[in-house]
C-alpha positions in Angstrom: -5.8 -8.1 6.2 -3.6 -5.1 5.8 -5.3 -2.1 7.4 -5.6 1.1 5.3 -4.2 4.0 7.3 -6.7 6.9 7.6 -6.0 10.6 8.4 -5.6 11.8 12.0 -8.9 13.6 11.7 -10.7 10.5 10.6 -9.0 8.5 13.4 -10.4 11.0 15.9 -13.9 10.6 14.5 -13.6 6.8 14.6 -12.7 7.1 18.3 -15.7 9.3 18.8 -18.0 6.9 17.0 -16.9 4.0 19.2 -17.1 6.1 22.4 -20.6 7.3 21.6 -21.8 4.0 20.1 -24.8 3.8 22.5 -25.8 7.5 22.3 -28.4 7.4 19.5 -28.8 11.2 19.5 -25.1 12.2 19.5 -24.5 12.7 15.8 -27.8 14.6 15.2 -26.6 17.1 17.8 -23.1 17.0 16.5 -24.2 18.0 13.0 -26.5 20.9 14.1 -25.3 24.4 13.4 -22.0 23.4 11.8 -20.4 25.9 9.4 -20.1 24.8 5.8 -16.4 24.1 6.3 -16.8 22.0 9.4 -19.7 20.1 7.9 -17.6 19.3 4.8 -14.7 18.1 7.0 -16.9 15.9 9.1 -18.7 14.3 6.2 -15.3 13.7 4.5 -14.1 11.9 7.6 -17.2 9.6 7.6 -16.6 8.9 3.9 -12.9 8.1 4.6 -13.8 5.7 7.3 -16.4 4.0 5.1 -14.0 3.7 2.2 -11.4 2.2 4.5 -13.9 -0.5 5.5 -14.0 0.6 9.1 -17.7 1.6 9.3 -21.0 1.6 7.4 -23.0 4.8 7.5 -26.3 6.1 6.2 -27.3 9.8 6.1 -30.8 11.2 6.4 -32.1 14.6 7.4 -28.5 15.9 7.0 -26.9 13.7 9.7 -25.8 10.1 10.0 -28.7 8.3 11.5 -27.3 4.8 11.1 -23.7 3.9 11.9 -22.4 0.4 12.0 -18.8 -0.1 13.3 -17.3 -3.0 11.4 -14.8 -5.5 12.8 -11.8 -3.7 11.4 -13.1 -0.5 13.0 -12.9 -2.0 16.5 -9.5 -3.5 15.7 -8.0 -0.4 13.9 -6.3 1.4 16.8 -4.4 -1.5 18.3 -3.3 -2.8 14.9 -1.0 0.1 14.0 0.8 -0.2 17.4 1.5 -3.9 16.9 2.0 -4.4 13.2 5.4 -5.5 11.9 7.9 -3.2 10.2 7.1 -5.1 7.0 3.5 -4.2 7.2 4.2 -0.5 8.1 6.5 -0.1 5.1 4.2 -1.9 2.7 1.3 0.3 3.9 3.4 3.4 3.4 4.4 2.4 -0.1 0.8 1.8 -1.1 -0.3 5.1 0.4 2.4 7.0 -1.5 1.5 5.2 -4.7 -2.1 6.3 -4.4 -1.0 9.9 -3.8 1.3 9.9 -6.8 -1.3 8.2 -9.0 -3.9 10.8 -8.1 -1.8 13.7 -9.4 -0.4 11.9 -12.4 -1.9 11.7 -15.9 -4.2 8.7 -15.6 -4.4 8.3 -19.4 -0.6 7.9 -19.7 0.4 4.6 -21.5 2.1 2.2 -19.0 4.5 1.0 -21.7 6.1 4.4 -22.1 9.8 4.6 -21.3 10.8 4.9 -17.7 12.6 8.2 -18.3 9.2 9.9 -18.8 8.0 9.0 -15.3 7.7 11.8 -12.7 10.4 12.2 -10.2 8.0 11.1 -7.4 7.4 7.8 -9.3 11.1 7.3 -9.8 11.8 7.7 -6.1 8.9 5.5 -5.3 10.1 2.7 -7.6 13.6 3.0 -6.0 12.0 2.5 -2.6 10.1 -0.6 -4.0 13.4 -2.0 -5.1 14.8 -1.6 -1.6 11.6 -3.1 -0.1 11.8 -6.1 -2.5 15.4 -6.8 -1.7 14.8 -6.6 2.0 11.5 -8.6 2.3 10.3 -10.2 -0.9 13.0 -12.5 -2.2 11.0 -15.5 -1.2 7.6 -14.2 -2.5 6.1 -15.7 -5.6 5.6 -12.1 -7.1 9.3 -11.2 -6.7 10.1 -12.0 -10.3 7.1 -10.0 -11.5 8.1 -7.0 -9.4 11.7 -7.2 -10.7 10.4 -7.2 -14.3 8.1 -4.3 -13.7 10.9 -2.3 -12.1 13.1 -2.9 -15.1 10.4 -1.7 -17.5 9.1 1.1 -15.2 5.6 -0.3 -15.0 4.3 1.9 -12.2 0.7 0.7 -12.0 1.6 -2.9 -12.4 4.0 -2.5 -9.4 1.1 -1.1 -7.4 -1.0 -4.1 -8.4 1.7 -6.5 -7.2 2.0 -4.7 -3.8 -1.8 -4.8 -3.3 -1.8 -8.5 -4.0 1.0 -9.0 -1.4 -1.0 -6.9 1.1 -3.8 -9.5 0.9 -1.4 -12.5 1.2 -2.2 -13.4 4.8 0.2 -16.4 5.0 3.1 -14.2 3.9 2.2 -11.4 6.3 2.1 -14.0 9.1 5.5 -15.3 8.0 6.9 -11.8 8.1 5.6 -11.3 11.7 7.4 -14.5 12.7 4.2 -16.4 13.3 5.3 -19.3 11.1 7.9 -20.2 13.7 5.3 -20.6 16.5 4.4 -24.3 16.9 3.4 -25.0 20.5 2.8 -28.7 21.2 1.0 -29.8 24.4 3.4 -29.4 27.3 4.7 -32.7 28.7 6.7 -33.3 31.8 9.8 -34.4 29.9 9.5 -31.8 27.2 12.2 -29.6 28.8 13.3 -26.8 26.3 17.0 -26.6 25.2 17.3 -23.1 26.8 15.8 -21.8 30.1 15.6 -18.3 28.8 16.0 -16.2 25.7 17.4 -12.7 26.1 15.8 -10.4 23.6 17.4 -7.0 23.4 18.8 -4.2 21.2 22.4 -4.6 20.2 23.3 -1.1 21.5 22.3 -2.2 25.0 24.9 -5.1 25.2 27.7 -3.1 26.9 25.3 -1.2 29.1 23.2 -3.9 30.6 22.9 -7.2 28.6 26.4 -8.6 29.0 26.2 -8.1 32.8 22.7 -9.7 32.9 24.0 -12.7 30.9 26.9 -13.2 33.4 24.5 -13.0 36.4 22.2 -15.6 34.9 25.1 -17.8 33.8 26.5 -17.7 37.3 23.3 -19.4 38.6 23.6 -22.2 36.0 20.8 -20.9 33.8 20.9 -22.2 30.2 20.7 -19.0 28.1 20.1 -18.2 24.5 22.2 -15.1 24.1 23.1 -14.4 20.5 26.6 -13.2 21.3 27.4 -16.6 22.9 25.3 -19.0 20.8 25.6 -17.8 17.2 28.9 -19.1 15.7 31.0 -18.1 12.7 29.2 -19.1 9.5 25.7 -19.6 11.1 22.6 -18.2 9.4 21.9 -15.8 12.3 18.3 -15.3 11.4 17.5 -19.0 11.5 19.5 -19.4 14.7 17.5 -16.6 16.4 14.1 -18.0 15.3 15.2 -21.5 16.5 16.2 -20.0 19.8 12.7 -18.4 20.3 11.1 -21.9 19.9 13.7 -23.7 22.1 13.5 -21.4 25.1 11.2 -21.8 28.2 11.1 -18.0 29.0 12.0 -14.8 27.3 13.5 -11.9 29.1 12.7 -8.9 27.0 14.9 -5.9 27.8 12.9 -2.9 26.4 14.7 0.4 26.0 14.6 3.3 23.5 17.1 1.3 21.4 14.6 -1.6 21.3 11.9 0.6 19.7 11.4 0.1 15.9 14.1 -2.5 15.4 13.0 -5.2 12.9 14.4 -8.2 14.8 13.7 -7.1 18.3 10.0 -6.5 17.4 9.9 -9.8 15.5 11.2 -11.7 18.6 8.6 -9.8 20.7 5.7 -10.8 18.4 6.8 -14.4 18.4 6.8 -14.6 22.2 3.5 -12.8 22.4 1.9 -15.3 20.1 3.4 -18.2 22.0 2.2 -16.8 25.3 -1.3 -16.1 24.0 -1.7 -19.5 22.4 -0.2 -21.6 25.3 -1.7 -19.5 28.1 1.5 -19.9 30.1 3.7 -17.1 31.3 6.6 -16.8 28.9 7.5 -13.1 28.6 9.4 -11.4 31.5 9.7 -7.7 30.5 12.5 -5.4 31.8 12.3 -1.7 31.3 15.7 -0.1 30.8 15.8 3.7 31.0 12.2 4.1 29.8 8.9 4.6 31.7 5.8 2.4 31.9 4.0 5.2 29.9 6.5 4.9 27.1 6.0 1.1 27.1 2.2 1.6 26.9 2.4 4.0 24.1 4.8 1.9 22.0 3.7 -1.7 22.8 0.2 -1.7 24.3 0.0 -5.5 24.0 2.8 -5.7 26.6 1.4 -3.1 28.9 -0.8 -5.6 30.8 2.3 -7.8 31.7 3.9 -7.0 34.9 7.4 -5.4 34.3 10.4 -4.6 36.4 13.0 -1.9 35.9 16.8 -1.8 35.9 16.6 1.4 38.0 15.0 -0.8 40.8 16.8 -4.1 40.3 20.5 -5.0 39.8 21.4 -7.7 37.3 22.1 -10.1 40.2 18.7 -9.5 41.7 17.0 -9.9 38.3 18.8 -13.3 37.9 17.5 -14.4 41.3 14.0 -13.3 40.4 14.2 -15.3 37.2 15.5 -18.4 39.1 12.4 -18.2 41.3 10.1 -18.1 38.3 11.9 -21.1 36.7 11.7 -23.1 39.9 8.0 -22.5 40.1 7.7 -23.8 36.5 9.6 -26.9 37.3 7.5 -27.6 40.3 4.3 -27.4 38.2 5.5 -30.1 35.8 
């Protein structure tokens, strides 16, 4: 399910609905003595939430007397913190398409030449081309999208993207979930690598190279892309293989880590593995960021105990890791 993003005003009302779920009299009082303007805004927010499939609502006596929070309503806030760059871009394309379509001439013939499209539609279709080349080469609708781009079929492109937004298997694949296959842990099933170092490339000279040397000096088997990926390798495949062949993942989270496609994909893969196996896998390190920044950006990681490079040198981090690894070996 691809969530439909609602306005900040509607998000605030959704939060209020959840907070006041047990207060049966809250909304009657809330709607009393509102100005015409404020009443219209509040009703508009309820309609937006209902249209987005987040709540069901029934009005009587000029206020909502029955509000049912749907599953997606409860899941809504956390979803947008954790969804992949693919989902974010797809959602943004669909949102822009709706906005463009609402102001365009709805009676216009779809078969009209592309040069008669509005500038906004042209820019949108250019962005769809970029999105297709980046993400959709392996999707079954790729050829349809290419054909509709050539012929300028604006609404047919929207239909293709909406179908992709409902393709749960493909969305899971773009999150990296297809690479997660966790068999029952056996005593002799020792992974190829002791640890996978997930990081932003910009942090290599600042911290990652030194951390790699400290771990390597202790004899730790490390999946570090700089040392493992060779000339001619498909680097994406090698990284995804590395995530499955590593016992632990040291995730070095910095501002450079935020919003990067592959760092977030790696993080999602390890989160899924940890959640499914129930074993400790992720060892987060904060580099030049605060715990508050981590909580705001990756709330799903916020409950995992972190350490910071301001408190621990790379040598100390390597020793801490060795202790964790020895504990795992003793438990086999």
